[in-house]
C-alpha positions in Angstrom: 32.7 16.8 6.8 34.4 19.2 4.4 35.2 16.3 2.0 31.7 15.0 2.2 30.3 18.5 1.3 32.7 18.8 -1.5 31.7 15.4 -2.9 28.0 16.4 -2.6 28.6 19.6 -4.4 30.5 17.8 -7.2 27.7 15.3 -7.6 25.1 18.1 -7.9 27.2 19.9 -10.5 27.7 16.7 -12.5 23.9 16.1 -12.4 23.2 19.6 -13.5 25.6 19.2 -16.4 24.0 16.0 -17.6 20.5 17.5 -17.5 21.8 20.5 -19.5 23.2 18.1 -22.1 19.8 16.4 -22.5 18.1 19.7 -23.1 20.8 20.7 -25.6 20.1 17.4 -27.5 16.4 18.2 -27.6 17.1 21.7 -28.9 19.3 20.3 -31.6 16.6 17.9 -32.7 14.0 20.7 -32.8 16.4 22.9 -34.8 16.8 20.0 -37.3 13.0 19.6 -37.6 12.9 16.4 -35.6 11.0 17.6 -32.6 9.7 14.4 -30.9 7.0 16.3 -29.0 5.1 17.2 -32.3 4.4 13.5 -32.9 0.8 12.7 -31.9 0.6 8.9 -32.4 2.4 5.7 -33.2 0.9 2.5 -34.7 1.8 0.0 -32.0 0.7 -3.5 -33.3 2.1 -5.7 -30.5 3.4 -5.7 -27.0 6.7 -7.3 -26.2 5.2 -10.5 -24.7 3.0 -10.9 -27.7 5.8 -10.5 -30.2 8.0 -13.0 -28.3 5.1 -15.5 -28.1 4.4 -15.2 -31.9 8.0 -15.9 -32.7 8.2 -18.9 -30.4 5.0 -20.4 -31.9 6.3 -19.8 -35.5 9.7 -21.3 -34.6 8.0 -24.4 -33.2 6.0 -24.8 -36.4 8.8 -24.2 -38.9 11.6 -26.0 -37.1 9.6 -28.9 -35.9 11.6 -32.2 -35.9 14.9 -30.4 -36.6 17.5 -32.0 -34.3 19.9 -30.0 -32.2 23.4 -29.7 -33.7 25.7 -32.6 -32.6 29.2 -31.4 -31.7 30.3 -34.7 -30.0 34.0 -35.3 -30.6 34.7 -32.0 -32.3 37.4 -29.6 -31.0 36.5 -26.2 -29.8 36.9 -24.4 -33.2 35.0 -27.0 -35.1 32.2 -27.1 -32.6 31.9 -23.3 -32.8 31.7 -23.5 -36.6 29.1 -26.3 -36.5 26.9 -24.3 -34.1 27.3 -21.2 -36.3 26.3 -23.1 -39.4 23.3 -24.6 -37.7 22.3 -21.1 -36.4 22.5 -19.6 -39.9 20.3 -22.4 -41.4 17.7 -21.9 -38.7 17.9 -18.1 -39.1 17.4 -18.4 -42.9 14.3 -20.6 -42.4 12.8 -18.1 -40.0 13.8 -15.0 -41.9 12.0 -16.4 -45.0 8.8 -16.2 -43.0 9.3 -12.9 -41.2 7.2 -11.8 -38.2 6.9 -8.1 -38.6 6.0 -6.1 -35.5 5.6 -2.5 -34.5 6.6 -1.9 -30.8 6.8 1.1 -28.6 8.4 1.6 -25.2 11.1 3.2 -23.0 14.7 2.5 -23.7 16.3 1.1 -20.5 19.7 0.0 -21.8 21.9 0.8 -24.8 25.2 -0.6 -26.1 26.8 0.8 -29.2 29.4 -1.2 -31.1 30.4 0.9 -34.1 28.0 0.3 -37.0 25.5 -1.7 -34.8 24.0 -1.4 -31.4 21.7 -3.3 -29.0 19.2 -1.6 -26.8 16.4 -2.8 -24.4 12.9 -1.6 -24.8 10.4 -1.8 -22.0 6.6 -1.6 -22.5 3.6 -2.5 -20.3 4.0 -6.2 -20.8 7.8 -6.6 -20.5 11.2 -6.1 -22.1 12.7 -7.0 -25.5 16.1 -6.6 -27.0 16.4 -4.6 -30.1 19.2 -4.8 -32.7 19.9 -1.5 -34.4 22.3 -1.2 -37.3 23.5 1.7 -39.5 22.8 -0.4 -42.6 19.1 -1.0 -41.7 18.4 2.6 -40.5 20.6 4.7 -42.6 23.4 7.0 -41.7 21.4 9.9 -40.3 18.9 7.9 -38.3 21.6 5.8 -36.8 23.6 8.9 -35.9 20.5 10.3 -34.1 20.0 7.0 -32.2 23.6 7.0 -31.0 22.9 10.3 -29.3 19.8 8.9 -27.5 19.6 8.6 -23.7 18.3 6.0 -21.3 14.7 6.9 -20.6 13.8 8.0 -24.2 10.6 6.6 -25.6 10.9 5.0 -29.0 8.6 3.4 -31.6 10.2 0.5 -33.4 9.3 -1.3 -36.6 11.1 -4.5 -37.6 11.1 -8.3 -37.7 11.7 -10.9 -35.0 14.8 -13.1 -34.8 16.8 -15.1 -32.3 20.4 -14.2 -31.6 23.2 -16.8 -31.5 23.1 -16.6 -27.7 19.4 -17.6 -27.9 17.7 -14.3 -27.0 14.5 -13.5 -29.0 15.0 -9.9 -30.3 13.6 -7.5 -32.9 15.7 -6.5 -35.9 14.9 -2.8 -36.3 14.2 -1.4 -39.7 12.7 1.9 -38.6 13.0 3.8 -35.4 11.1 6.9 -34.2 11.9 9.0 -31.2 8.5 9.7 -29.6 9.5 11.4 -26.4 12.8 12.8 -25.2 13.5 12.2 -21.5 14.9 15.3 -19.9 15.5 13.6 -16.5 17.9 10.9 -15.4 16.5 7.5 -14.3 18.0 5.8 -11.3 21.2 3.9 -12.1 20.7 0.9 -14.4 18.3 -1.8 -13.3 18.6 -1.3 -9.5 15.4 0.6 -9.2 14.6 3.0 -6.4 16.1 2.0 -3.1 14.7 5.0 -1.2 11.2 3.9 0.0 9.9 7.4 0.4 11.0 8.4 -3.1 9.3 5.3 -4.5 6.0 6.4 -3.1 6.4 10.1 -4.0 7.6 9.4 -7.5 5.5 6.3 -8.3 6.0 6.9 -12.0 9.7 6.3 -11.7 9.1 3.3 -9.4 6.8 1.7 -12.1 9.5 2.3 -14.7 12.4 0.8 -12.7 10.7 -1.9 -10.5 9.1 -4.7 -12.4 7.8 -6.2 -9.1 6.0 -2.9 -8.2 4.4 -2.8 -11.6 3.2 -6.4 -11.3 1.5 -5.5 -7.9 -0.6 -2.9 -9.6 -1.4 -5.0 -12.6 -2.5 -7.7 -10.2 -4.5 -5.2 -8.2 -6.5 -4.3 -11.3 -7.1 -8.0 -11.9 -8.4 -8.5 -8.4 -10.9 -5.8 -8.7 -12.0 -7.1 -12.1 -12.4 -10.6 -10.7 -14.5 -9.3 -7.8 -16.8 -7.6 -10.3 -17.1 -10.9 -12.3 -17.8 -12.9 -9.2 -20.6 -10.5 -8.0 -22.1 -10.3 -11.5 -22.5 -14.1 -11.5 -24.5 -13.7 -8.3 -26.7 -11.0 -9.9 -25.3 -8.0 -7.9 -25.7 -4.5 -9.4 -22.8 -2.1 -9.2 -23.9 1.4 -8.1 -22.3 4.8 -7.1 -23.3 6.9 -4.1 -22.2 10.4 -2.9 -18.7 11.0 -1.5 -19.6 14.5 0.0 -22.3 13.9 2.6 -24.0 16.0 5.4 -23.7 13.1 7.9 -20.7 10.8 7.6 -22.1 7.6 9.2 -21.8 3.8 8.8 -18.5 3.4 10.7 -16.6 4.5 13.8 -14.2 7.0 12.4 -13.4 10.7 12.4 -14.4 12.3 9.1 -12.7 15.0 7.0 -14.7 18.1 6.8 -15.0 20.7 4.0 -17.2 23.4 2.8 -19.6 23.4 -0.2 -19.3 26.9 -1.6 -22.3 26.7 -4.0 -24.7 25.6 -1.2 -22.8 27.5 1.6 -22.9 24.3 3.7 -20.4 22.4 5.7 -20.1 18.8 4.4 -18.0 15.7 5.2 -16.2 13.2 3.1 -17.8 9.8 3.5 -16.2 7.3 5.9 -18.4 4.4 4.7 -20.7 3.4 1.9 -23.3 1.7 4.1 -26.2 4.1 4.7 -26.8 5.0 1.0 -26.5 1.4 -0.2 -29.2 0.4 2.4 -31.4 3.1 1.0 -31.2 1.3 -2.3 -32.2 -2.0 -0.7 -35.3 -0.1 0.6 -35.9 1.1 -3.0 -36.1 -2.6 -4.2 -32.6 -3.0 -5.6 -32.1 -6.4 -3.9 -28.4 -6.9 -4.5 -26.1 -3.9 -4.7 -22.4 -3.1 -4.2 -20.0 -0.3 -4.6 -16.3 -0.1 -4.9 -15.1 3.4 -4.0 -12.8 5.6 -2.0 -13.6 6.5 1.6 -11.8 9.0 3.8 -11.0 8.7 7.5 -9.1 11.4 9.4 -6.9 9.1 11.4 -3.3 7.8 11.6 -1.1 6.3 8.9 0.8 3.0 9.3 1.6 -0.2 7.4 -2.1 -1.2 7.2 -3.9 2.2 7.3 -4.1 5.1 4.9 -6.5 8.1 5.4 -8.1 7.5 2.0 -8.6 3.9 0.9 -10.7 1.7 -1.3 -13.7 0.0 0.3 -16.2 -2.4 -1.2 -19.6 -2.8 0.4 -22.4 -5.1 -0.7 -25.9 -5.6 0.5 -28.2 -8.6 -0.3 -31.9 -8.6 0.7 -33.5 -11.7 2.3 -30.3 -13.1 3.8 -28.3 -12.7 7.0 -24.7 -12.8 8.2 -24.5 -16.5 7.6 -25.2 -15.8 3.9 -22.5 -13.2 4.0 -20.0 -15.8 5.4 -20.8 -18.2 2.5 -20.3 -15.4 0.0 -17.1 -14.2 1.6 -15.5 -17.6 1.8 -16.4 -18.4 -1.8 -15.1 -15.1 -3.1 -11.8 -15.2 -1.3 -11.2 -18.8 -2.5 -12.2 -17.7 -6.1 -9.9 -14.7 -6.0 -6.9 -16.7 -4.8 -7.4 -19.3 -7.5 -7.9 -16.8 -10.3 -5.2 -14.3 -9.3 -2.6 -16.4 -7.6 -3.3 -19.8 -9.3 -3.9 -21.6 -6.0 -6.1 -21.4 -2.9 -2.9 -21.8 -0.8 -1.0 -18.6 -0.8 2.2 -17.4 1.1 2.3 -14.0 2.8 5.7 -12.8 4.1 6.8 -16.4 4.5 3.6 -17.7 6.2 1.5 -20.2 4.3 -2.3 -19.4 4.4 -4.8 -22.0 3.2 -7.9 -20.4 1.7 -9.1 -23.8 0.4 -10.2 -25.3 3.7 -13.5 -24.3 5.3 -12.9 -21.1 7.3 -13.0 -21.5 11.1 -16.0 -20.0 12.9 -15.6 -18.7 16.5 -17.6 -16.3 18.6 -15.8 -13.4 20.1 -16.4 -14.5 23.7 -15.2 -18.1 22.8 -12.0 -16.6 21.2 -11.3 -14.6 24.4 -11.9 -17.7 26.5 -9.5 -19.6 24.3 -6.7 -17.0 24.1 -7.1 -15.0 27.4 -8.8 -17.5 29.7 -11.6 -15.2 30.5 -15.3 -16.1 30.0 -17.2 -12.9 29.5 -20.5 -14.8 29.2 -20.3 -15.1 33.0 -19.7 -11.4 33.5 -22.9 -9.6 34.4 -22.0 -5.9 34.9 -19.9 -3.1 33.4 -18.1 -2.7 36.8 -17.1 -6.4 36.9 -15.8 -6.2 33.3 -13.7 -3.1 34.2 -12.3 -4.9 37.2 -11.2 -7.8 35.0 -9.7 -5.3 32.6 -7.6 -3.8 35.4 -6.4 -7.2 36.4 -5.2 -7.9 32.9 -3.7 -4.4 32.4 -6.2 -3.4 29.7 -6.6 0.3 29.5 -10.1 1.6 28.9 -12.1 4.9 28.9 -14.5 5.9 31.7 -17.5 5.7 29.4 -16.7 2.2 28.3 -19.2 -0.6 28.9 -18.9 -4.4 29.2 -19.1 -4.7 25.4 -16.3 -2.2 24.9 -14.1 -4.2 27.4 -14.9 -7.4 25.5 -13.7 -5.8 22.3 -10.5 -4.5 24.0 -9.7 -8.0 25.3 -10.2 -9.4 21.8 -7.9 -6.9 20.3 -5.2 -7.5 22.9 -5.2 -11.2 23.3 -6.9 -12.8 20.2 -6.1 -10.9 17.0 -2.4 -11.8 17.0 -3.3 -15.5 17.0 -5.7 -15.5 14.0 -3.4 -16.3 11.1 -5.5 -18.9 9.2 -9.0 -17.6 7.9 -11.3 -17.3 10.9 -14.8 -15.7 11.2 -15.1 -14.0 14.6 -18.9 -13.9 15.3 -21.4 -12.4 17.6 -19.9 -9.1 18.7 -21.1 -7.0 21.6 -24.1 -4.7 21.0 -22.2 -1.7 22.5 -19.8 -1.6 19.5 -22.3 -2.4 16.7 -24.9 0.4 16.3 -26.2 -0.7 12.9 -26.5 -4.5 13.5 -29.4 -6.8 14.4 -29.5 -8.2 17.9 -29.2 -12.0 18.3 -32.7 -13.2 19.3 -31.1 -15.7 21.7 -28.9 -13.1 23.4 -29.8 -9.4 23.0 -26.5 -8.2 24.5 -24.8 -9.5 21.2 -25.4 -8.8 17.6 -25.4 -10.9 14.4 -22.0 -9.6 13.2 -18.7 -11.2 12.1 -15.3 -10.1 11.1 -13.0 -12.2 9.0 -9.4 -12.4 10.2 -6.5 -13.6 8.1 -2.8 -13.2 8.9 -4.0 -11.4 12.2 -5.7 -8.7 10.1 -9.4 -7.8 9.9 -10.3 -8.4 6.3 -14.0 -7.6 6.3 -16.9 -6.7 8.6 -20.4 -8.0 8.1 -23.9 -7.8 9.7 -27.4 -9.0 9.7 -28.5 -5.5 9.1 -30.7 -3.7 11.6 -34.0 -2.9 9.9 -36.1 -1.9 12.9 -36.3 1.9 12.7 -37.4 2.3 16.3 -34.4 0.3 17.6 -32.1 2.2 15.2 -33.3 5.5 16.5 -32.5 4.5 20.1 -29.0 3.4 19.1 -28.4 6.6 17.2 -29.4 8.5 20.4 -26.7 6.5 22.3 -24.2 7.4 19.6 -25.2 11.1 19.8 -24.5 11.0 23.6 -21.1 9.5 23.0 -20.3 12.3 20.5 -21.5 14.9 23.0 -19.1 13.3 25.5 -16.2 13.8 23.1 -16.1 10.6 21.0 -15.0 11.9 17.6 -15.7 8.5 16.0 -19.3 8.2 17.1 -22.2 8.0 14.6 -24.8 10.7 14.5 -28.6 10.4 13.9 -29.4 10.3 10.2 -33.1 11.3 9.9 -33.3 10.5 6.2 -31.9 7.0 6.7 -34.4 6.5 9.6 -37.2 7.6 7.2 -36.0 5.0 4.7 -36.1 2.3 7.4 -39.6 3.4 8.3 -40.7 2.9 4.7 -39.4 -0.6 5.2 -36.2 -2.5 4.5 -36.3 -6.3 4.1 -34.1 -8.6 6.1 -30.6 -7.9 4.7 -27.1 -9.1 4.9 -24.3 -6.6 4.4 -20.5 -6.6 4.3 -17.6 -4.3 3.8 -14.2 -5.3 2.5 -11.0 -3.3 2.6 -9.7 -3.7 -0.9 -6.2 -2.4 -0.2 -5.6 -5.0 2.6 -7.0 -7.7 0.3 -4.5 -6.7 -2.4 -1.7 -6.7 0.2 -2.6 -10.3 1.1 -2.8 -11.6 -2.5 0.3 -9.7 -3.7 2.5 -10.5 -0.7 3.0 -6.8 -0.1 4.4 -5.7 3.3 2.7 -2.3 3.6 -0.5 -0.7 2.4 1.5 2.0 0.6 3.0 -0.7 -1.6 -0.5 -1.3 -3.1 -1.6 2.3 -3.4 -0.4 4.0 -6.5 -0.3 7.4 -4.7 -0.4 6.9 -0.9 -0.9 9.7 1.5 2.5 11.3 2.4 3.4 14.3 4.4 4.3 17.3 2.2 8.0 17.4 1.7 8.1 21.1 0.8 7.7 20.7 -3.0 4.0 21.4 -3.0 2.6 24.7 -4.3 0.1 24.7 -1.5 0.7 27.5 1.0 1.3 26.6 4.6 0.0 28.6 7.5 2.7 30.9 9.0 2.5 29.1 12.3 2.5 25.5 10.8 4.7 23.2 13.0 5.7 21.0 10.1 9.3 21.5 9.2 10.4 21.1 5.6 13.8 19.5 4.7 16.7 21.8 5.5 14.5 24.3 7.4 16.5 26.0 10.1 14.9 25.5 13.5 15.4 28.0 16.3 17.0 25.9 19.2 17.6 29.0 21.4 14.9 27.9 23.9 15.6 24.1 23.7 15.9 22.0 26.8 16.4 18.2 26.8 13.1 16.4 27.7 13.1 15.1 31.3 14.0 11.4 31.2 11.1 10.0 33.1 12.5 10.8 36.5 10.0 8.6 38.3 11.3 5.6 36.4 15.0 6.2 36.1 17.3 6.9 39.0 20.5 8.8 38.6 22.7 5.7 38.9 20.8 4.1 36.0 20.9 7.3 34.0 24.6 7.7 34.5 25.1 4.3 33.0 22.7 4.9 30.0 23.8 3.4 26.8 23.1 5.8 23.9 22.9 4.1 20.6 22.0 5.0 17.0 18.9 3.0 15.9 17.2 2.8 12.5 13.4 2.9 12.2 12.3 -0.3 10.4 8.6 0.3 11.1 6.5 2.9 13.0 2.8 2.5 13.7 0.2 4.2 15.8 -0.8 2.2 18.9 -4.4 1.2 18.7 -6.7 3.0 21.2 -4.1 5.6 21.9 -4.0 9.1 20.5 -0.4 9.8 21.7 1.7 6.7 21.4 3.7 5.5 18.4 5.2 2.1 18.4 8.7 1.8 16.8 10.4 -1.3 15.5 14.1 -0.5 15.5 17.3 -2.0 14.3 19.8 -1.4 17.1 22.6 -3.4 15.6 22.1 -6.5 17.6 20.2 -8.5 14.9 17.1 -8.6 17.1 14.4 -6.0 16.6 13.8 -3.6 19.5 10.4 -2.1 20.4 10.1 1.4 21.9 6.9 3.3 22.5 7.0 7.1 22.4 4.2 9.6 23.0 4.9 11.8 20.1 2.0 11.3 17.7 1.0 14.9 18.1 4.2 15.9 16.4 4.9 13.2 13.9 2.9 10.8 11.6 4.4 7.3 11.7 5.1 7.0 8.0 7.5 10.0 7.9 9.8 8.4 10.5 10.4 5.1 8.7 14.0 4.9 7.5 15.3 7.6 9.8 18.3 7.1 12.2 17.5 8.2 15.7 19.2 8.1 19.1 17.9 5.8 21.9 18.8 4.8 25.4 18.9 1.0 25.0 19.6 -0.3 28.5 16.7 1.2 30.5 14.4 -1.2 32.4 11.5 -2.4 30.2 8.3 -0.5 30.7 4.7 -1.7 29.8 2.4 0.8 28.1 -1.0 -0.1 26.7 -0.1 -3.7 27.2 3.1 -3.4 25.1 6.6 -3.7 26.6 8.8 -0.7 25.6 12.5 -1.4 25.8 14.3 1.9 25.9 13.7 5.5 25.1 14.1 7.7 22.0 15.8 11.1 22.7 14.1 14.3 21.6 14.4 18.0 22.2 11.6 20.2 23.3 11.4 23.8 22.1 9.4 26.4 23.9 7.6 28.6 21.4 8.4 32.3 21.7 5.7 34.2 23.4 3.7 31.1 24.0 3.2 28.4 26.6 3.1 25.8 23.8 6.1 23.5 23.0 7.3 21.8 19.9 9.0 18.4 20.1 11.8 17.3 17.7 13.1 13.8 17.6 16.9 13.8 17.5 17.8 12.5 14.1 21.3 11.9 12.8 23.0 11.2 9.5 21.7 7.9 7.9 25.3 6.9 7.2 25.7 6.2 10.9 25.2 2.4 11.3 22.6 0.9 13.6 24.1 0.2 17.0 26.8 2.9 16.9 27.5 4.1 20.4 27.5 7.8 21.3 30.4 9.2 23.3 
């Protein structure tokens, strides 16, 4: 341990010294009148990919028909000379018709060889090698370049050429330091290996990881193509309020804030729906909005509290019209963005070219769970069936809620290829038209791809009397403690009373769509700045009694006791044989329909992922635990919770707060150098 601390201290001192040297270099430049930070612009004529393409096209034109050099029968020395002569001839032809460029970007690599040097410049579109020589730049400029650092931003002027090894490069004739980098980039081209750091310092991730940059370039293209698709169908893009008095249109808990100027409490919107429908009432027959919405709920690989939603509404159509639009748009996006209607997500091939399957929710449950809810008449009968199948439900749940719980438990995991799940229960759809043939259901569908819900669509409810009754039911649920229930919106009801035509509407989670089309494993990989727990570097003040611990914070363990190990499930003989192992958190997500449980996917050293559930959501958000090394008992009997089998138990310590009946829980975390599967003695 002492050696490890000594090495850490040495590394920190070395880093501090390197940072000091960079600042000293900047000071020297400023003293010499070469301060890069006074430069306000640079005339960039090309990006790297454009410059390379120009050279290739010119080369094809000027060297057309010229045969490759023939070295058959020559010895090694003669072959080398023949190739060099051929190269010089080709180079002379190209240099006689120079392609002059002015490029700008960050220096990612540098190799100095006396009077000449090579460096690699990276801009938005890619990388290019630059040849820098003392003869071309002059003594002083070349001397300044030799003192440059990886990460510095340069403007280059020069002409294009191909090296003897075949790499298209720029021969620099003028070089301007535009920005001096005072920090040190991650080592060479390995990028950021720390996932949390990638999300917190996205600017460094974009510099170092070309794949990450491509994801966000593709994200922009996806949104652009969505706009093009909808414009061709005569949709108008609009903007609606983000701060609202009544956050409706979805089942979610809103964020709340205070409007100082009006002295009113307001909420951040959880949906775009109710304002867009007002515009349909106003006669704007086809409208859509792409915007941020905010839901005060958990964080996992597919959920972020603020995310990008697109909603569109079209007058004089229904949910079948929305199915056609959705299928056409997904197919169009795959072709335009990925080049094919067949895509691969995390090794699974998904065919967006075939007609999407259409299946009612009750038929899906019948197929995957063997239960026909169309024959179930009462709420009590539905609850009895739920108990038989170990489906947990709340006392206020009705048959429709039970149907939805069955679908989530037994069906979603099977819906890999595109499938429209239609005709949802009325109980879970307060803003949707009833099916004329079955008033217990509504004209609603969700599209599932790769087991994910990709969008949610309705034949919109336009009966203001029916809508008021459903709002009353939602108000009752809210009064009973349901924080995700809708509330009566009188202005929206007034709009409906003025009259809304038959309308089809749909909402798409843009982030999840981007995940699918970019083959990204987690939603945070497609959000430039995902929501993360404060790591202690924020200037925001924390309440004195905040339970969140910052790195290296000393915790008072004087009142700590080890949490009871589920005595009703583990006898002493089993406990005495408990196998304590180090496990690494590969994934951690909130368990749906549970406010307490987190589901851990763990590497326990066996090569097979281990699932453990732990009721610690009140103390931790899932995303902050990914990558941590924890301690688990790995040989306990499996235990089913919320229909999920938990195989083991994570160890934690419970701290009784001083002068309080409350407790804090701390997962026992150990050094990440300890390998998965290491046994504790």
